[in-house]
DOBA-653690 format. One record per residue (C-alpha): residue number from 1; residue in one letter; x, y, z. Coordinates in steps of 0.5 Angstrom, whole numbers. Layout:
% residues N
n:res:X:Y:Z
NUM:A:X:Y:Z
...
***
This chain:
% residues 304
n:res:X:Y:Z
1:X:-24:-193:25
2:X:-21:-199:22
3:X:-27:-201:18
4:X:-28:-194:15
5:X:-21:-193:13
6:X:-20:-200:10
7:X:-26:-199:5
8:X:-22:-193:2
9:X:-15:-196:3
10:X:-14:-197:-4
11:X:-16:-190:-6
12:X:-11:-187:-1
13:X:-5:-191:-4
14:X:-7:-189:-11
15:X:-7:-182:-9
16:X:0:-183:-4
17:X:3:-186:-10
18:X:2:-181:-15
19:X:4:-175:-10
20:X:10:-179:-9
21:X:12:-180:-16
22:X:11:-172:-17
23:X:15:-170:-11
24:X:21:-175:-14
25:X:20:-172:-21
26:X:21:-165:-18
27:X:27:-167:-15
28:X:30:-171:-21
29:X:28:-165:-26
30:X:29:-158:-22
31:X:35:-155:-20
32:X:33:-151:-14
33:X:26:-154:-11
34:X:23:-152:-4
35:X:17:-154:-1
36:X:12:-149:2
37:X:10:-151:9
38:X:5:-147:13
39:X:4:-152:19
40:X:-3:-153:16
41:X:-6:-160:14
42:X:-5:-160:7
43:X:2:-158:8
44:X:3:-163:14
45:X:0:-168:9
46:X:6:-166:4
47:X:11:-167:9
48:X:9:-174:10
49:X:9:-175:3
50:X:16:-173:3
51:X:18:-177:8
52:X:16:-183:4
53:X:19:-181:-2
54:X:26:-179:1
55:X:27:-182:8
56:X:32:-184:10
57:X:36:-179:7
58:X:35:-171:8
59:X:29:-168:3
60:X:32:-165:-3
61:X:29:-159:-2
62:X:29:-154:4
63:X:22:-152:7
64:X:20:-145:7
65:X:14:-141:10
66:X:11:-134:8
67:X:9:-131:14
68:X:4:-126:14
69:X:6:-124:21
70:X:-2:-125:23
71:X:-2:-132:23
72:X:-5:-136:29
73:X:0:-137:35
74:X:-2:-145:35
75:X:0:-146:28
76:X:7:-142:28
77:X:9:-146:34
78:X:7:-153:31
79:X:10:-150:24
80:X:17:-149:28
81:X:16:-156:32
82:X:15:-160:26
83:X:21:-157:22
84:X:25:-159:28
85:X:23:-166:29
86:X:24:-167:22
87:X:31:-164:22
88:X:30:-160:16
89:X:32:-153:14
90:X:26:-148:15
91:X:26:-142:11
92:X:22:-136:14
93:X:21:-130:10
94:X:16:-125:13
95:X:11:-120:9
96:X:13:-115:15
97:X:20:-115:12
98:X:17:-113:5
99:X:13:-108:8
100:X:19:-105:11
101:X:23:-105:5
102:X:16:-101:1
103:X:15:-107:-4
104:X:8:-108:0
105:X:4:-102:2
106:X:-2:-103:6
107:X:-7:-98:8
108:X:-8:-99:15
109:X:-4:-104:20
110:X:-10:-109:21
111:X:-11:-110:13
112:X:-11:-117:11
113:X:-4:-119:9
114:X:-6:-125:5
115:X:-6:-123:-2
116:X:1:-119:0
117:X:4:-126:1
118:X:5:-126:-7
119:X:10:-121:-7
120:X:14:-124:-1
121:X:14:-130:-4
122:X:16:-127:-11
123:X:22:-124:-7
124:X:24:-130:-4
125:X:24:-134:-10
126:X:29:-129:-13
127:X:33:-129:-7
128:X:34:-136:-7
129:X:34:-138:-14
130:X:28:-143:-13
131:X:25:-146:-20
132:X:20:-150:-17
133:X:15:-149:-11
134:X:12:-155:-8
135:X:5:-153:-5
136:X:-1:-157:-2
137:X:-7:-153:-6
138:X:-12:-158:-9
139:X:-17:-157:-15
140:X:-23:-158:-10
141:X:-22:-152:-6
142:X:-24:-146:-11
143:X:-25:-145:-18
144:X:-19:-142:-20
145:X:-15:-148:-17
146:X:-19:-152:-21
147:X:-16:-149:-27
148:X:-9:-151:-25
149:X:-4:-156:-28
150:X:0:-160:-23
151:X:6:-157:-26
152:X:4:-150:-26
153:X:8:-145:-30
154:X:10:-138:-28
155:X:13:-133:-32
156:X:19:-129:-31
157:X:15:-124:-27
158:X:12:-130:-23
159:X:5:-129:-26
160:X:0:-135:-28
161:X:-4:-135:-35
162:X:-10:-139:-34
163:X:-11:-139:-42
164:X:-4:-141:-43
165:X:-2:-147:-39
166:X:2:-153:-42
167:X:-1:-160:-43
168:X:0:-165:-38
169:X:-1:-172:-42
170:X:-2:-178:-37
171:X:4:-177:-32
172:X:9:-173:-37
173:X:11:-166:-34
174:X:14:-161:-38
175:X:19:-158:-32
176:X:23:-153:-37
177:X:24:-146:-35
178:X:29:-141:-37
179:X:32:-136:-31
180:X:27:-132:-27
181:X:21:-137:-29
182:X:19:-142:-24
183:X:14:-148:-23
184:X:9:-148:-18
185:X:8:-156:-16
186:X:2:-159:-13
187:X:3:-166:-12
188:X:-4:-167:-8
189:X:-8:-163:-14
190:X:-13:-169:-15
191:X:-14:-170:-7
192:X:-21:-168:-4
193:X:-22:-165:3
194:X:-24:-172:5
195:X:-18:-175:2
196:X:-14:-171:6
197:X:-17:-172:13
198:X:-18:-180:11
199:X:-10:-180:10
200:X:-9:-176:17
201:X:-13:-181:20
202:X:-9:-187:17
203:X:-2:-184:18
204:X:-4:-181:25
205:X:-1:-174:23
206:X:-1:-169:28
207:X:-4:-162:27
208:X:-5:-155:30
209:X:-10:-156:36
210:X:-15:-151:32
211:X:-16:-156:27
212:X:-21:-159:32
213:X:-27:-157:37
214:X:-25:-152:42
215:X:-28:-145:45
216:X:-27:-139:41
217:X:-31:-132:41
218:X:-34:-130:35
219:X:-39:-125:31
220:X:-43:-127:26
221:X:-42:-123:19
222:X:-44:-124:12
223:X:-46:-131:14
224:X:-39:-133:17
225:X:-36:-134:24
226:X:-31:-129:25
227:X:-26:-130:31
228:X:-26:-124:35
229:X:-18:-122:36
230:X:-15:-115:36
231:X:-14:-115:28
232:X:-22:-117:27
233:X:-25:-114:33
234:X:-33:-114:33
235:X:-36:-108:29
236:X:-42:-104:32
237:X:-48:-108:33
238:X:-45:-115:33
239:X:-46:-119:39
240:X:-40:-123:41
241:X:-42:-131:42
242:X:-37:-136:45
243:X:-38:-142:41
244:X:-35:-149:40
245:X:-32:-149:33
246:X:-26:-151:29
247:X:-22:-149:23
248:X:-23:-152:16
249:X:-17:-149:14
250:X:-12:-144:17
251:X:-9:-137:14
252:X:-8:-130:16
253:X:-13:-128:22
254:X:-16:-123:18
255:X:-19:-127:13
256:X:-20:-134:16
257:X:-26:-136:20
258:X:-28:-142:24
259:X:-34:-147:23
260:X:-39:-149:28
261:X:-37:-156:30
262:X:-36:-161:36
263:X:-31:-166:32
264:X:-25:-167:36
265:X:-22:-172:32
266:X:-20:-174:25
267:X:-26:-179:25
268:X:-31:-174:27
269:X:-28:-169:22
270:X:-29:-175:17
271:X:-36:-176:18
272:X:-38:-168:18
273:X:-34:-167:11
274:X:-37:-173:8
275:X:-44:-169:8
276:X:-42:-162:7
277:X:-44:-159:1
278:X:-39:-152:2
279:X:-32:-152:0
280:X:-27:-151:6
281:X:-25:-144:3
282:X:-33:-142:1
283:X:-35:-143:8
284:X:-29:-140:12
285:X:-25:-135:8
286:X:-27:-128:8
287:X:-22:-126:2
288:X:-25:-131:-3
289:X:-32:-127:-2
290:X:-31:-121:-5
291:X:-32:-123:-12
292:X:-32:-130:-16
293:X:-26:-128:-19
294:X:-22:-126:-13
295:X:-17:-132:-12
296:X:-16:-132:-20
297:X:-14:-125:-20
298:X:-9:-126:-14
299:X:-6:-132:-17
300:X:-5:-128:-24
301:X:-1:-124:-19
302:X:3:-129:-16
303:X:-1:-132:-10
304:X:0:-139:-9
***
């Protein structure tokens, strides 16, 4: 293990240093930032970076999760335990509350709530007056995310225009916003999935158990392994299989799929990730398969 990590240590140190600099820039330049924490692997990395940037003091921002109400139980339990362990404020805002207010309307209860998070997020930004939201998106995840700046401007309607982004020269970031506008800030933009797992291994970070190999009932649908749950039941003619799987990314149950894998620890996942030729979202997210512009359309509407 140490031999593998030693070969990448200087690279990880460079990425870590850049991300810490970005976090400190947010704290210095923004009036009311927030760190989005879902309990997922990328946001767990952000928490470790925040610890290195600001400890032994408190974080200069609260944590916030936009809960669809359709998240995996293991992830929500981990989210709450980790926030409590750190002793940091955790704000939770729910898509369910947006549905009750009428600002989110779904055709049926089992519809994916993933895109609806954008509405709840914008409501939370307005409620608390956040001018910067720090998140764990990375450019290698998906085509639309590859277009993002590290400091990505959102207008007073919370919308993103990929054709009108501010230049970022070297490490000079334009953080100016008017009331109602905000920044989405991505400290690990330049990281890859492999970098994330190498960092998790190096830092010995705890993660929700579903990131590692476990047994789960699934059905094969459109090239994906769809977990069998009350929200995602088998369709007519589908055969339920019990397979050894793990999740490469976690999100709304209705659109997040595992992959077949027996990788039970970070080093085994590093070995798998090093040879994969499909991005984690491409291999696991049903909502990104509707069209090549799915993510970009959601981001323009305010999605993270």
